[in-house]
N, C-alpha and C positions, 0 to 999 in steps of 0.2 A: 367589688366582686370577690367572693370567695373561691380559693383552689379547689378542685374536686379531690377529695380525699381517698386513697386508694390504700386499703390495710391488705397485708399479707400476714399469714400463720407460717412459723418456722417450721411447725411439722408438714406442712404443705409441699415444702421445697422438693422433695422427692420426685414430685410430678413436673418439675421443669419450670416452676413459678420464680423461683430465683431469678433465672433470666428475665424476665419480664420484670420483676422489682428494680433490678439494677438500670434497667432501660428506661423505666419510668422516674428513677430517682435522677436522671440526667436532664430532665424536662422540668423547667422552673415554673411553668403553669401548674404543676400538680403536686401535691402533697402526699407521700410516700412514708407508711409506718409500717414496720415490720414488729410482730407480737410472737411471744413464746407462743401462746395458744390463743385462738379465739373463740373457743368454747362451741366450735362447730366441728369436734371429731368425726361424726359419721360421713360427712361431706369429705372431710379431709383426707379420710382415708381412701376414699372411692375416686374422687377426682381433682383436678385443679380447680382451685377458687380463690377468690378475693372478695372483700368487701368494697364497694365502691359507694361513697356516702352512705355507709350504714345498709346497704342492701347487698345480699349474697348474689354475686354472680359467679357462677359454675358452668363447668363444659366439659368434653369428653377428651379434648385434646388441650395443649397449650397455646396451639395456633388459633383455637376458635376461642377458648379464653381470651386471648388478646383482642378478638374482634368484638366480642360481648362486651369487654371494657371500654374499647373505644367507642362502641355504640350508647354505653350508657354514660360516657362522659359528653358526648356530643348532644344527648337529650337533654342535657343539665340548661335549664334555663339562665 
């Protein structure tokens, strides 16, 4: 079974995603990657987001993003 891949954009860290990224990096069940840019600039500027297994997960708050990422990981077969 492969690990869920969570990708973060360095340009999105001003929304607080750095905290989530560091938290997820501590979990050996996850693969976490930080990129300089994920090419989703419109979303990046407006709200916190990450890619989970290639799917954009965005939210209005960092707390909601954490919840949505957890849901996306839990839904993985």
